[in-house]
C-alpha positions as CSV (number, residue, x, y, z in Angstrom):
1,M,48.4,124.5,101.4
2,H,44.7,124.3,101.7
3,Y,44.7,125.4,105.3
4,F,41.1,126.8,104.6
5,G,39.2,124.2,103.5
6,D,38.9,122.4,99.7
7,V,36.6,122.8,96.8
8,I,34.2,119.8,96.5
9,A,31.2,119.9,94.0
10,E,32.1,123.3,92.5
11,A,31.8,125.0,96.8
12,M,33.5,125.5,99.1
13,Q,33.8,123.1,102.2
14,Y,35.5,125.3,105.2
15,S,38.2,123.7,107.4
16,A,38.0,125.0,110.6
17,L,40.6,127.5,109.5
18,G,38.7,128.2,106.8
19,K,35.5,129.3,109.1
20,L,37.9,131.3,110.8
21,A,39.2,132.9,108.0
22,N,35.9,133.5,107.1
23,E,34.4,134.6,110.9
24,Y,37.3,137.6,111.0
25,W,36.6,138.6,107.2
26,E,32.9,139.4,108.3
27,M,34.0,141.1,111.6
28,I,36.1,143.8,109.1
29,P,32.9,146.0,109.1
30,E,33.1,146.3,113.0
31,Q,36.6,147.1,113.7
32,F,36.2,149.5,111.2
33,P,33.2,151.4,110.4
34,F,34.2,152.9,107.4
35,A,34.8,149.5,105.5
36,K,31.8,148.5,103.8
37,L,31.7,144.4,102.5
38,D,30.7,143.2,99.3
39,E,30.9,139.6,97.7
40,F,33.8,138.0,99.0
41,I,34.7,134.2,99.6
42,V,37.5,132.5,101.7
43,M,39.1,129.8,99.2
44,P,41.3,127.0,100.1
45,N,44.8,129.2,100.0
46,H,43.3,132.8,99.7
47,V,40.4,135.1,99.7
48,H,38.6,136.7,97.3
49,G,36.5,140.1,98.3
50,I,35.6,143.6,97.7
51,I,35.9,145.8,100.5
52,E,34.3,149.9,100.0
53,I,35.9,152.0,102.1
54,D,33.8,154.5,102.6
55,K,34.2,157.5,105.4
56,S,31.3,159.8,104.5
57,N,29.5,158.8,107.8
58,I,32.4,158.7,110.0
59,M,32.8,160.7,113.2
60,D,35.4,162.9,113.7
61,A,38.5,160.9,114.6
62,A,38.7,162.4,118.2
63,D,34.8,161.4,118.9
64,S,35.8,157.6,117.3
65,G,36.8,155.7,120.6
66,D,39.5,154.4,118.1
67,A,42.7,155.3,120.6
68,I,44.8,154.9,117.5
69,N,43.2,157.7,115.8
70,R,43.3,160.4,118.7
71,I,46.9,160.1,118.2
72,P,48.0,163.3,117.0
73,T,49.9,163.0,113.5
74,S,51.5,166.5,113.3
75,T,55.0,168.0,115.4
76,A,52.8,171.1,115.3
77,A,50.3,169.2,117.4
78,N,53.2,167.1,119.5
79,N,55.1,170.5,120.1
80,S,58.5,168.7,119.7
81,V,60.2,167.0,117.2
82,A,61.4,164.0,119.8
83,N,57.4,163.3,120.5
84,A,56.7,163.6,116.9
85,T,59.4,160.6,116.2
86,K,57.2,158.3,118.6
87,I,54.2,158.4,116.3
88,G,53.9,155.3,114.4
89,G,56.9,153.9,115.6
90,F,59.6,153.2,113.6
91,A,57.8,154.0,110.7
92,G,56.6,157.3,111.8
93,L,54.0,159.1,109.8
94,K,54.0,156.2,107.2
95,N,53.0,153.8,109.7
96,P,49.8,151.9,107.5
97,M,47.8,151.7,111.1
98,L,47.7,155.2,111.4
99,Y,45.2,155.7,108.6
100,D,42.0,154.7,107.9
101,N,42.7,152.7,104.8
102,L,42.3,149.5,102.9
103,S,46.2,148.4,104.2
104,R,44.9,149.0,107.4
105,V,42.3,146.7,107.5
106,I,43.9,144.0,105.5
107,R,47.0,144.1,108.0
108,W,44.3,143.6,110.7
109,Y,42.8,140.9,109.1
110,K,45.8,138.5,108.0
111,G,47.3,139.3,111.5
112,R,44.4,138.1,113.3
113,V,43.7,135.5,111.2
114,S,47.4,134.1,111.4
115,Y,47.4,134.6,115.0
116,E,44.5,132.0,115.6
117,I,46.0,129.7,113.2
118,H,49.0,129.7,115.3
119,Q,47.0,129.5,118.6
120,A,45.5,126.3,117.2
121,G,49.1,125.0,116.5
122,Y,49.8,125.2,113.0
123,E,52.8,126.9,111.0
124,F,50.9,129.5,108.6
125,A,52.2,132.4,106.9
126,W,50.2,134.6,104.0
127,Q,51.7,136.2,101.2
128,T,53.7,139.5,102.0
129,L,52.0,141.7,99.9
130,F,47.9,141.7,98.7
131,H,46.5,142.2,95.4
132,D,44.2,145.6,95.0
133,R,42.1,147.0,92.5
134,I,40.0,150.1,92.5
135,I,36.9,149.7,90.9
136,R,36.0,152.1,88.8
137,D,32.3,151.0,87.4
138,E,28.9,149.0,87.7
139,K,29.4,146.9,84.8
140,E,33.5,146.5,86.5
141,L,31.9,145.9,90.5
142,N,29.3,143.5,88.8
143,R,32.1,141.5,86.4
144,I,34.1,140.8,89.7
145,R,31.3,139.8,91.8
146,Q,30.5,137.6,89.5
147,Y,33.8,136.8,89.1
148,I,34.4,136.0,93.1
149,I,30.9,133.9,93.4
150,N,32.4,131.5,90.4
151,N,35.2,131.2,92.0
152,P,34.9,127.3,93.7
153,S,32.6,126.4,90.4
154,N,36.0,127.4,88.6
155,N,38.0,125.6,91.2
156,N,40.6,128.1,91.4
157,S,42.4,127.7,94.5
């Protein structure tokens, strides 16, 4: 389904839901200071984007103001096995929301967009997973940027 709009004359024309998807993508760095956005586009039924994970300028997690980062993640820090099993819910320490990583970013993004779309009264679901790729050099980065920029004109919805 083309929830996010349509490609018209080789350009993406956003629907109201597409504007939401675009707006929340642009909010990623506000939610996750370690995530820097590069080229991206919301297409009719999916998104393409480059996110750089850069933790070099992040404050110590204890000082970050983000409550999830202040949760101790070791049994030694908790001083009890019972408390340790509560960390991360049923997934325990494997819960991706405990760590500053791409999975946490995408989970927040997809969840936020889904919530807003459902609030607007639409049935909507993302694919369960997402495709990621580590970009290893400037040549590959520029090739992928160009792919994203040209995606509407290629009409690859």
